[in-house]
N, C-alpha and C positions, 0 to 999 in steps of 0.2 A: 503493500500499499504506499510505503514513503517514497517508493519509486514512480510514482504517477507523474507523468509529464503534461505539459500543455495540451497537447493533442488528444491525448485520451481523456481528460480531465471530465470533458463535457459528458462523455460516455458512461463515466463512472456515476457521475450525477445523475445522469438519465436512469441509471441502474436503481439508484437508489429511491429516486422520486418516483419510478415505477414500483418497488417496492411498498414505498407509503401508501399509494393508492391502492394497492392490492390488499394491503393491511385493513385500509379503512373499509373498501367494498366486501371482503371477507366477513369483516364484523357485522355488516350489513344482513348479508344474505345468510350466515351462519346462525343467527339467534332466532330467524322466522321459523325454522324448521325444529327448534328445540323449543319454542314457548310451549305447545301443547304438554310435553313433558316435566317443563321445568314449574309449570302453574301448579299442578296437583302435589308436587314434592315440597314446594315452598309455600302452599296453601294460599295461592293467589285468586283474588277475584279477576273476572274477565279484564276489567278495568285497570287493575294492578298489573296484570300480565302485559297489558299494552304499554305500560308505562315502562317495563323493563327496555321496550324500544324507544318510547320517545323521551326518556330521562336523558338519553345520550344524544337524540336529536334536539334537544331544547338546548343543553349544555353547549353544544356543538355552536348553534345559533346564537345564542347569548354572548359567548366569548371569541368567536372567530374574527371578529373586526379587530379585538385587542391584538390576537395572535399576528394578526397582519402588520399592524402598527408596531408592535415591539420587534418584528425583524427588521422594519425601517429604522427605528431607533437605534437598537443595539448591535445589529449584525445578524443575520440569517442562519449562520452554523449553529453559534451557540444556543438561540432560541429553539432551532429546529432540535437539536439533541436534548434540550431541556423538555419539550413538548412528547419526544418520543420516552424519554424516561419514565415521565408522568402515564403516559398511555400503558407503558409494559407493567409499572407497579399497580395500576388502576385493573388490568386484565388479570394479575395475579389475584387481587383481592375479590373481583368477581367470581373467580373458580372456587375459592373458599366460602361463599355467602353462605349462611346459615338461615336465612331469613329474606322475606322479599324487599324490605326496607335496605337490608344490607346490599343485597344485588343491585336494586336501584341506585342508592347511592354510589355504588361502585361503578356502575355505567355512566353516572353523572360526570365522575372524575375521568372516565376515559373520554367523554365528549370534550371536557375541557383540554384534555391533551390534543386530541384529535384537533381541536380549535387552534390550537399553537402549530401544528405541525403542517396543515395542510396548506393555508396562505403562503408559509415559508417554502413549501416545496413548489409552488407555482411560481414565486419569483424569481427563485433560484434557478429553474429550468428555463423561464424566459430570459434571465440574465447571459446564461452561458451558451445560448443558441440564436444564431442570427435570424433576421425575420423570415427569410426564405426557408428556413428549416424546422421553424417551429411547428407547422402541421404536421411533418413526418414526426418530430420528436413527440408531440401529444399524442400521434396515432401509436406510435411502439409504446409509450405510457399507457395508454388504453388499452391495448393489447394484452400487457402484462396484468393490467389491471383486471382484465376480462377473464383472465387464466384465474386469477385468484376469486372472482366473483362466480366463475363455473363451479369451481371447488367447492366454493361455500356451502350451498345446499347438500351435497354429498357427505363433505367433512363434518357437517352438523348432524346430518342423519347418522353416519356411521358412529361418531363420538357417543353420541345419545343413546344409540341402541345397543353398543358393544362395550362401551367403556362407562363414560358419564358426560352429561352435558358440562360439567364444568372445564372438561379438556377443549371446549371449544373457545374458551378465554386462555387458558395456560398454553395453546399454540402458538399464540401471539409472542410470547417471550424470545424465542431464537430469532424470529423475523425481526424484533425490535432492536437486538443486539448487534445483528448484521448490519441494518439500515445504519445505526448511529456509527458504527466503525469506518463504514464507506465515507459517509458525509465528513466526519471529523478529519479524515485522512485526503480526501480529495477536493474539497470545497477551498474556492481562491476569491475573495470577494474582487468581482471586476472594477477597474478603475474609473470607468464611468457610471457607477452607482454607488456615490458618498452616502454615507449614514447622514439622517436628516436630525436637526435639531428639534426639539420638542417635548411634551410629555405626554404621560396617559390621563385621558379625559376621564377621572373617575366620577363625576355626576352623570354624565353620559352614559357609561358602563352600567350604574345603578338603574337608570332611567330605563335602558333597552332591556335589562335583564328582567326588572320586575314587570315591565309592560309586556313582555312577551310570555313570561310566566303565569300572570294573569289570564292573558287571552287562552293560551293553549290550556291551562286548567279548567278552565270554563267549557271549551269544546271537548276536552276529553271526558270531565265528569258530568255536562249538560245531559245525556241520555240517562245515567243514574240517578242523578238528584233532580231532575225535571228542568226542561228549559225555561220555565217562568218562576223556577224558586229564586228567592231574594239574594241567595248566595251567588247562583249563575249569573244573574242580572248585574250586581254589583261587580263580579271578576270582569266580566265583559266592558262593562262601563270603565271601570279601572285601567284595564289593559288599553283601550282605545284613546283614554286621555293622556295616560303614561308615554305612550308612543309619539302622541303628537306633541307632548311636552318636549321629547327627545329631540324630534327634528327640528323644532323651533330653537332648542338649545344649541345643536349642532350647527344650525346656520349662523348662531352667534358667536360660538367658540373661538377662540385663537388656537386652540389645537383640537380640533374635532376628532372624535373617536371614529365617524367615517365621513371622509371627504364628498360629501353631496355634491359639489360640485363636478364630480366626473359623471352624475348621473344627467349632466346637460348634454352629453355625447349619444345621438340617437342610439348607434351602434352598441354602444357600452350598454346604455339601457334596456336595448332588444335583448342582447345576450344575457343579462342578468335575469330578465323575465325568463326567458327559455329555461334557464337553469332551475329556476323555482319549480316549474312543472316538471322537469326532469326528474327532480329528487321525489315529488310528490307521486309521480308515475312511477318509480323504482319501489318506493315504500309500500303502493296498492298491490304491485304485484308479488315482490319478494315476500312481502308478510301474509298477505292475506289468501294469495293463491296455495302458501304451505299450509296455512290453516284450513283451509276449503278441501284439500287434498287429504288431510289426517281427521278432519272434524265430520265431513260430510261424506266422502268417497271411502273413508276407514281404512287408509292406506297406512304401513308404518312409516317412521321417519326417515329410513332408508330410501325407502321407495318414492316418497314426495320429495326428497331431497336430489334422486336421480331426475324426475321429471321437471325440477324446477332448474336443475343443472343444463337440461337441453335446452331451455330458453336462452341461455347465455352464450352457449357454445358458439353460435353463428358469428357472434361479436370478435371472435378470436382473429377472424378472417376480415370482416368489414372494417375494423378499428384501422388497418393499414389502408385500406382502400379509401376508407372516410379522411385520413390525413393527407393522403397524396390529392385525393379530389379537392381538398380545400385549399391547399397549396396551389394547385394548378388552376382552378375555376372561381377561387374565391369562396367565402363561407355561406353566402345566400342561400343558392341553390341547392347544394348537398343537406343544409339544413333544412329546405322547405320540403324536400322529397323524404327525408328521414322523419319529420313531423307529421307529413301525411300517411306514411304507411303505419307508424306507430300508433297514432289515433285510432285508424281503422282497425289495426289489430286487436285493440283494448275493446273497442265495440262488439267485435267476433267474439272474443273472449267472455265478455258478459253474457251474452247470447248463448255460448257454449256451456256455461255452468248450469244453464236450466235444463240440458239433457243429461247431465250426470255422466259423461262417457269421456274416457281418458283421452284416446284419439283426437276429438273435437277440441279438447283442452290444449293439447301439443301444438297443434298447427299453427293458432294464431301466436302462442307463446312464440315460437320458433320465428315468426315475423317480426315480433315484438323486439326480441334480442338483437335480431340482426341490424336493427334501426338505432340502436342506443348509441354507437359510436359516431352516426352520422351528426347525431343531435349533440352530443358533449364535445367532440374534436372540433367541430365547426364554429359551435357558439364559444369554446374557449378561445380559440384562435382569434377569432373576431373581437373580443371584448379585451382579450389582454394586447393585442396589437392597439387599439384604440386608446389605451391608458399610456400616460407619459412614464419614462423610464423612472424618474423619481417616485413615482406612485405605484410601481408594481404591487408591493405589499399591501397598500390599502385598496388597490383595484381588487387583487384576490381575496382580500376580507370582506369587501363589500359584496362581493358574487356568492363568497360562500356564505356570508350571514342569510342572504336572500335565499341561496341555493337551500341550505339546512331549514329555513322557515319553511320553504314549500313542503320539505319530508315532514315537520313537526306538524304543518296543518293537515297534510295528507294524512297522516297517522291517526290525528285527533279527529277528523271528519269522517275517514273510512270506517273506525272504531266506533264512533258514534251511529253512523247509519247502521252497521252490523248489529248492534244491540238494540236500536230502534225497530228495525223492519225484519231482522232474523233470516236474511238471504244476502249472498254475495253479489249476483249480478248487478245491482244499482251501483255497487261501489266501482265496478269495472266500465259502466256506462257512463257515470259521471267522469272518470279519469279521461277517457276516450274524448268525450265531447269538450272538456276544458283543453286537451292537446289539440284537436282541431281548430278550436276557437284561437289558440295562440299562434298558430302557423300564419294567419292572415297579419296579425301584429308584426311577428316576425319579419315576412316578407317585405314589408314598408318601412322596416327600421335598421334591420341590420344591413350595413353596406350599401346605403343607398347613395 
């Protein structure tokens, strides 16, 4: 590692950043398959079981802007390694959980670790690759992430059924150690990206986390407590007011947590909104398809994992195609095609759940998985290219805040719909309809 030269440095960084993406998506896909087993062992209610997923997403959402800011202020390597260490320790704690509260708390700490890691990884990758190679770099990263993502459901099923669900968290530890070692040895801060002077906006952080928490708790618990209950109405009102105050504060702050000025660029804003729906989309499929297969079709965790794995295998091929297509043709058209096919596949998936036949579930899942890289790679390339070099960390922080908010809202809405209606098809219909609505907005904003 100490002999890494300047020519190979960017490829080592790409390997580490690909591993990071893989670690994060593995943790998304692996938990959904294990939830039906975790729930009775830790005596979790259906809503509490959904919090095992959403505690991670909510913590990620609330702290990811801080992660981007910390990298810009103090240097990306040290902050990145700190985040990786926190993620690893939280994974260890999650594996030893003896109660639902313990597991949910550990998942929240994982989310904070991921919030520090992810924006630094985007900024570092953007810094070491020239603009004409970024689509290819993001495509390779997405391919590796796709490998981890495809392994997640099967790994979750295998560990849950043959060893213990606890191993779905402990498996993170060797990956964390390898990534930290590579980054520590290979990273060299580019001379064109000096550290920025400034400080962390603590009032903004408190307002953002409190507002998001109030809103998400209301959405998660609404079906259980009653949508007209005073507590739910109060939480909804508090969340909206706190988030509105957060926006006002950020516009007046000398050192804002989120540089809202970046949203003045149409391409950047369009890309951010695409990632909101991208994460909503992933949560709807990886969590609720796994639940549907085990609770409705009565499949084992391994069988459910195999079926969900099939959904993401095409991404291993299409991610490289998507990266090259974005470099050659720009982000707009690959993104438009990806969103169109993705939304249509979700609508078909919703219809297929009514027939309760596995082949009818698998067919739209394959199409859905094949489109994911066209959405992620094209949107990531577009929005990061639209951000100034000095604000790469903040740009990734803004995007990831909105992206993970999409996952948080998706988990809350889909969970509430399932509890209220008792059927899975409305979840997929709603998600598909939102994707198809978004493609119109994306077409008229990104790279126009």
